[in-house]
KOLDRENGU-729408 format. One record per atom (N, C-alpha, C): y, x, z. Coordinates in steps of 0.05 Angstrom, whole numbers, padded with zeros to 5 digits, always signed. Each point is the difference from the previous one (the first is absolute). Layout:
! KOLDRENGU-729408
YXZ
...
//
This chain:
! KOLDRENGU-729408
-00207-00301-00021
+00021+00020+00006
+00026-00009-00013
+00023+00003+00014
+00025-00007-00012
+00006+00018-00024
+00014-00011-00019
+00007+00016-00023
+00030+00005+00000
+00008+00024-00008
+00028+00007-00002
+00001+00026-00016
+00023+00005-00011
+00003+00024-00017
-00001+00025+00018
-00017+00019-00007
-00002+00024+00015
+00023+00019-00007
+00004+00005-00026
+00023+00014-00009
+00004+00028+00011
-00022+00015+00005
+00003+00026+00013
+00007+00022-00020
+00002-00007-00026
+00009+00020-00019
+00029+00008+00005
+00016-00019+00011
+00027+00005+00008
+00003-00008+00029
+00024+00003+00010
+00005-00007+00028
-00005-00030+00004
-00013-00008+00022
-00005-00028+00005
+00025-00014+00008
+00000-00026+00000
+00023-00016+00009
+00001+00000+00031
-00023+00004+00013
-00001-00001+00029
-00021+00019+00010
+00006+00015+00021
-00020+00014+00016
-00003-00015+00026
-00025-00007+00006
-00006-00016+00024
-00017+00018+00019
+00011+00008+00022
-00014+00016+00020
-00013-00018+00021
-00026+00003+00003
-00015-00018+00017
-00020+00014+00018
-00005-00013+00023
-00024+00006+00016
-00016-00025+00000
-00026+00001-00007
-00015-00025-00004
-00005-00015+00026
+00005+00011+00023
-00006-00015+00025
+00024-00017+00008
+00023+00002-00013
+00024-00015+00008
+00000-00027-00014
-00002-00022+00015
-00001-00027-00012
+00026-00007-00014
+00023+00009+00011
+00026-00007-00013
+00003+00015-00026
-00009+00025-00002
+00000+00014-00025
-00018-00014-00021
-00022-00011+00010
-00018-00015-00018
+00014-00024-00012
+00014-00016+00017
+00014-00023-00010
+00021+00008-00020
+00015+00021+00006
+00021+00010-00018
-00012+00009-00026
-00023+00013+00001
-00013+00010-00024
-00008-00023-00019
-00010-00022+00012
-00008-00022-00017
+00025-00014-00012
+00023+00002+00014
+00025-00010-00012
+00008+00016-00024
-00001+00027+00002
+00008+00017-00023
-00019-00004-00023
-00026-00004+00005
-00019-00006-00021
+00007-00027-00014
+00008-00019+00016
+00009-00026-00011
+00024+00004-00018
+00019+00017+00008
+00023+00006-00016
-00008+00015-00026
-00018+00019+00003
-00009+00016-00023
-00013-00017-00021
-00014-00021+00008
-00013-00017-00019
+00020-00017-00016
+00024-00004+00012
+00020-00017-00013
+00021+00017-00016
+00005+00024+00010
+00022+00016-00011
-00010+00025-00015
-00026+00004-00002
-00011+00024-00013
+00011+00025+00014
-00001+00000+00026
+00009+00022+00017
-00024+00019+00004
+00005+00026-00003
-00021+00020+00005
+00001+00010+00029
-00023+00001+00013
-00001+00008+00028
-00018+00025+00002
+00010+00020+00014
-00016+00023+00007
-00006-00001+00030
-00025+00000+00007
-00009-00002+00028
-00001+00027+00012
+00015+00004+00022
+00002+00026+00013
-00006-00004+00030
-00002+00022+00015
-00012-00001+00026
+00020+00007+00022
+00000-00015+00022
+00013+00006+00025
-00020-00005+00022
-00008+00020+00014
-00021-00002+00020
+00013-00004+00028
-00005-00023+00012
+00011-00006+00026
-00010+00020+00021
-00024+00011-00004
-00010+00020+00018
+00017+00025-00001
+00011+00006-00023
+00018+00023-00002
+00028-00006+00010
+00010-00024-00006
+00026-00008+00009
+00001+00001+00031
-00022-00008+00013
-00001-00002+00029
-00015+00023+00014
-00004+00022-00014
-00016+00021+00012
+00012+00013+00025
+00026-00003+00004
+00013+00011+00024
+00006-00022+00020
-00011-00023-00005
+00006-00023+00017
-00020-00001+00024
+00009-00009+00022
-00017-00004+00023
-00014-00027-00003
-00026+00001-00008
-00014-00025-00006
-00005-00017+00024
+00005+00010+00024
-00004-00016+00024
+00020-00023+00000
+00022+00002-00016
+00020-00021-00001
-00007-00021-00020
-00022+00004-00015
-00008-00019-00021
-00024-00016+00011
-00006-00023-00013
-00025-00014+00007
-00024+00019-00005
-00022-00004+00015
-00022+00019-00001
-00013+00004-00028
+00002-00020-00017
-00013+00001-00026
+00016+00018-00020
+00025+00007+00006
+00016+00014-00020
-00012+00027-00009
-00010+00017+00018
-00011+00025-00010
-00022-00004-00020
-00019-00018+00006
-00022-00004-00019
+00009-00013-00026
+00019-00018+00001
+00010-00013-00024
+00015+00021-00017
+00017+00016+00012
+00015+00021-00015
-00020+00020-00012
-00021+00006+00016
-00020+00018-00011
-00015-00011-00024
-00005-00026+00002
-00013-00014-00023
+00018+00000-00024
+00026-00004+00004
+00019+00001-00022
-00001+00027-00014
+00000+00022+00016
-00002+00027-00011
-00025+00003-00017
-00023-00010+00011
-00025+00004-00014
+00000-00015-00027
+00011-00025+00001
+00001-00015-00025
+00019+00013-00020
+00022+00012+00010
+00019+00013-00018
-00013+00026-00012
-00017+00013+00015
-00014+00023-00012
-00017-00009-00024
-00013-00023+00004
-00016-00011-00022
+00018-00008-00024
+00023-00011+00007
+00019-00008-00022
+00009+00025-00015
+00005+00022+00015
+00008+00025-00014
-00022+00010-00018
-00024-00001+00009
-00023+00009-00016
-00003-00019-00024
+00004-00026+00004
-00002-00019-00022
+00022+00005-00021
+00024+00007+00009
+00021+00007-00019
-00007+00024-00016
-00012+00020+00013
-00008+00025-00015
-00020-00006-00022
-00017-00020+00004
-00020-00006-00019
+00008-00021-00020
+00014-00021+00010
+00006-00023-00017
+00029-00008-00002
+00018+00017+00010
+00029-00006-00003
+00010-00023+00017
+00023-00010-00008
+00014-00021+00015
-00016-00026+00002
-00014-00006-00022
-00016-00025+00000
-00022+00001+00022
-00012+00023+00004
-00020+00002+00021
+00012-00004+00028
+00024+00011+00004
+00013-00005+00026
+00006-00029+00004
+00010-00013-00021
+00006-00029+00001
-00025-00016+00007
-00022+00007-00012
-00025-00015+00005
-00009+00005+00029
+00002+00025+00009
-00009+00006+00027
+00018-00015+00020
+00026+00001-00004
+00018-00014+00019
-00005-00029+00000
-00005-00012-00023
-00006-00029-00001
-00025-00006+00016
-00021+00016-00004
-00025-00005+00015
+00003+00005+00030
+00015+00021+00007
+00004+00006+00029
+00017-00022+00013
+00021-00009-00014
+00016-00021+00011
-00015-00026+00005
-00016-00007-00020
-00016-00025+00003
-00020+00003+00023
-00012+00023+00003
-00020+00004+00022
+00014+00001+00027
+00022+00015+00001
+00014+00004+00026
+00014-00025+00009
+00014-00013-00018
+00019-00021+00008
-00011-00028-00005
-00009-00005-00025
-00011-00027-00005
-00026-00005+00016
-00017+00020+00002
-00025-00003+00015
+00003+00004+00030
+00024+00008+00009
+00005+00001+00028
-00009+00025+00015
-00007+00022-00015
-00009+00024+00014
+00022+00012+00017
+00024+00001-00010
+00022+00012+00016
+00005-00016+00026
-00001-00026-00001
+00004-00017+00024
-00023+00005+00019
-00025+00002-00010
-00023+00004+00017
+00002+00027+00015
+00007+00021-00015
+00003+00026+00012
+00022+00001+00020
+00022-00013-00007
+00023-00002+00019
-00009-00014+00026
-00018-00019-00003
-00010-00014+00023
-00022+00014+00016
-00007+00025-00009
-00019+00016+00015
-00027+00004-00012
-00005-00013-00023
-00026+00004-00013
+00000+00027-00015
-00024+00012-00003
-00001+00025-00015
+00004-00003-00029
+00009+00021-00013
+00003+00000-00030
-00028-00003-00012
-00005-00018-00018
-00026-00002-00013
-00009+00026-00011
-00025+00008+00005
-00010+00026-00007
+00001+00006-00029
-00005-00020-00017
-00001+00004-00029
+00025-00009-00014
+00022-00003+00014
+00025-00011-00011
+00009+00015-00025
+00002+00026+00002
+00010+00016-00023
-00017-00003-00024
-00026+00001+00003
-00019-00003-00022
+00003-00028-00012
+00004-00020+00017
+00003-00027-00010
+00025-00003-00017
+00022+00013+00009
+00025-00002-00015
-00003+00014-00027
-00012+00024+00000
-00004+00014-00025
-00016-00016-00020
-00022-00013+00010
-00016-00017-00017
+00015-00024-00011
+00016-00013+00018
+00015-00023-00009
+00021+00007-00020
+00010+00025+00001
+00020+00009-00020
-00013+00007-00026
-00026+00001-00002
-00014+00007-00024
+00001+00030-00007
+00003+00016+00021
+00002+00029-00003
-00027+00013+00007
-00002+00026-00008
-00025+00015+00005
-00004+00002+00030
-00025-00006+00008
-00006+00000+00028
+00004+00027+00014
-00001+00022-00016
+00004+00026+00012
+00028+00005+00011
+00019-00017-00008
+00027+00003+00009
+00003-00005+00030
-00019-00016+00011
+00001-00006+00029
-00001+00025+00017
-00012+00021-00010
-00002+00025+00016
+00027+00013+00005
+00019-00007-00017
+00027+00012+00003
+00013-00009+00026
-00009-00022+00012
+00011-00010+00025
+00000+00022+00022
-00019+00017+00000
-00003+00021+00020
+00008+00028-00010
+00012+00001-00023
+00008+00025-00013
+00029+00006+00006
+00005+00018+00020
+00027+00006+00008
+00016+00015-00021
-00013+00009-00021
+00016+00015-00020
+00020-00018-00014
-00004-00027+00001
+00019-00018-00012
+00025-00004+00018
-00001+00009+00024
+00022-00005+00019
+00026+00013-00009
-00001+00023-00014
+00024+00013-00010
+00015-00018-00019
-00014-00014-00017
+00013-00019-00019
+00011-00024+00016
-00015-00010+00019
+00010-00023+00016
+00026+00008+00014
+00000+00024+00011
+00024+00009+00014
+00024+00004-00019
-00006+00011-00024
+00021+00004-00020
+00013-00027-00007
-00016-00020-00006
+00011-00025-00009
+00013-00016+00024
-00011+00003+00024
+00012-00012+00023
+00028+00012+00004
+00002+00027-00001
+00026+00013+00004
+00019-00007-00022
-00010-00003-00025
+00018-00008-00022
+00012-00028+00005
-00017-00019+00009
+00010-00027+00005
+00021+00000+00022
-00005+00015+00022
+00018+00001+00022
+00026+00014-00007
-00001+00019-00018
+00024+00014-00009
+00019-00019-00014
-00010-00022-00010
+00016-00018-00015
+00012-00022+00018
-00011-00004+00023
+00009-00023+00017
+00009+00009+00028
-00007+00024+00009
+00002+00008+00028
-00026-00006+00013
-00004+00011+00024
-00026+00000+00013
-00005-00025+00018
+00021-00015+00007
-00004-00022+00019
-00008-00025-00015
-00022+00002-00015
-00010-00023-00016
-00030+00000+00001
-00012-00020-00013
-00029-00002-00002
-00008-00004-00029
-00019-00018-00004
-00009-00006-00027
+00006-00030-00007
+00005-00006-00025
+00000+00018-00023
+00028+00012-00005
+00001+00021-00016
+00025+00011-00011
-00001-00004-00030
+00022-00011-00011
+00002-00006-00028
+00022+00018-00012
-00006+00012-00022
+00020+00015-00016
+00003-00012-00027
+00023-00011-00006
+00006-00012-00026
+00009+00022-00019
-00009-00002-00025
+00009+00018-00021
-00001+00029+00008
-00023+00010+00010
-00001+00028+00009
+00006+00020-00022
+00014+00021+00007
+00006+00021-00020
+00022-00007-00019
+00015-00022+00004
+00022-00008-00017
+00025-00001+00016
+00023-00005-00013
+00025-00002+00013
+00001-00025+00018
-00018-00019-00005
+00000-00025+00015
-00020+00001+00023
-00012+00023+00006
-00020+00002+00022
+00012-00009+00026
-00015-00017+00014
+00009-00010+00027
-00025-00008+00015
+00000+00006+00026
-00024-00005+00017
+00008-00016+00024
-00019-00016+00009
+00002-00016+00025
-00027-00002+00014
+00001-00002+00026
-00024-00009+00015
+00000-00030-00002
-00024-00012-00007
-00002-00028-00002
+00003-00010-00029
+00005-00026-00004
+00005-00019+00021
-00024-00008+00017
+00004-00005+00025
-00021-00011+00018
+00000-00030-00003
-00021-00011-00011
-00002-00028-00005
-00027-00010+00011
+00000-00025+00009
-00024-00011+00012
-00018-00015-00019
+00010-00007-00023
-00016-00014-00021
+00009+00010-00027
-00016-00006-00020
+00004+00011-00027
+00017-00019-00017
+00024+00007-00007
+00016-00017-00018
-00014-00001-00028
+00000-00024-00011
-00013-00004-00026
+00021-00010-00020
-00006+00003-00026
+00016-00011-00021
+00029+00009+00001
+00019-00019-00003
+00028+00007-00001
+00009+00012+00027
-00011-00008+00022
+00008+00010+00026
-00006+00030+00002
-00022+00009-00012
-00007+00029+00000
+00022+00015-00016
+00009-00010-00022
+00020+00014-00016
+00027+00000+00014
+00007-00021+00013
+00025-00001+00015
+00001+00021+00022
-00022+00003+00014
-00001+00020+00021
+00001+00028-00012
-00014+00004-00022
+00000+00026-00013
+00028+00008-00008
+00015-00018-00012
+00027+00006-00009
+00018+00006+00025
-00004-00016+00021
+00016+00004+00024
-00005+00027+00013
-00026+00008+00002
-00007+00025+00013
+00010+00024-00017
-00003-00002-00026
+00011+00021-00017
+00030+00003+00003
+00014-00022+00002
+00029+00001+00004
+00007+00013+00026
-00014-00007+00021
+00006+00012+00026
-00006+00030-00001
-00023+00008-00012
-00008+00028+00000
+00021+00016-00015
+00013-00011-00020
+00018+00015-00017
+00029-00003+00009
+00005-00014+00022
+00027-00004+00011
+00008+00025+00015
+00021+00014-00008
+00008+00025+00015
+00006-00006+00029
-00012+00016+00018
+00006-00003+00028
-00018-00020+00014
-00016-00016-00014
-00017-00019+00013
-00023+00014+00015
-00005-00008+00025
-00020+00013+00016
-00020-00020+00012
+00009-00022+00010
-00019-00017+00015
+00008-00029+00000
-00019-00018-00001
+00004-00029+00003
-00026-00010+00013
+00002-00013+00024
-00024-00005+00015
+00002-00024+00017
-00022-00014+00004
-00003-00019+00022
-00028+00003+00011
-00003-00005+00026
-00026+00005+00013
-00018-00024+00000
+00011-00024-00004
-00017-00024-00002
-00016+00000-00025
-00027-00005+00002
-00017+00001-00023
-00019-00025+00000
-00005-00009-00024
-00021-00021-00003
-00027+00012+00002
-00021-00016+00006
-00027+00010+00000
-00007+00012-00027
-00016+00022+00001
-00009+00013-00025
-00017-00019-00016
+00004+00000-00026
-00016-00015-00019
-00006+00017-00024
-00026+00002-00007
-00007+00017-00023
-00007-00016-00025
+00007-00026+00000
-00006-00017-00023
+00018+00007-00023
//
C-alpha cells in the first residue's frame, strides 16, 4: 500500500474526489500519491459518483456498458463509505487502491466495456485485497449510503460547475488558498521530478483568478505503470 501522511487531525492538503470505475481518475490518483510520497502531502479521499452525476442523462447516447459500469462505481463507493465509517481515510485509500488495481490493471473495466459481465465476486475480492473486514462487501447493496455519496458529489460539483467528470481536486480545502479543478486528465503517471512539476503547475492554474479551462482532445494510450 502506498504511504503518505493522512493528517486528518487538521485540514488535508488535498481533497481528491473519485469514482473507482474511471481509468483517468485512477491515473491521476496514482500521480498525487507519487507527489505525496515526495512532498509529505496529505490526501483526503472523497466521493463523486458518476451514476449520480449522470442520473438525468439519456444513457442511450452512451456505449451500452456505461449503465452497468456507473452502477458498479456506485456500489464500490458505498463500500468505501462504509470503510471510512469503520477505518477512516486509510481504509478508503486501501479500498481505492485495491479497486483500481482490479478494475484497471487487471482489465476488468475494459472487459466490461467490451460486453463481458461484471465478475460476480468482484466487490468481495476488492475488499479482501484491501485487507478490510469481509462484512464490508455487503455495503455495496446498502442504499442508505447513497445520501453521503450524493452529498459529496454535490460538494465537488459546487466547486467546479457541473459540466465535468472525475477526478475533482481541491487544494488546501477550508483555507484562503482553497482552489478546485476537474483533472488533470493524464494518460500516464508522472514520476519523480516530473510529478512535482505537474503538481506545481496544476496548483498554479487552480489558484489563478479567472482561470477556467485548458484542454486538448488528442490523448496517448492509457498506461497504468
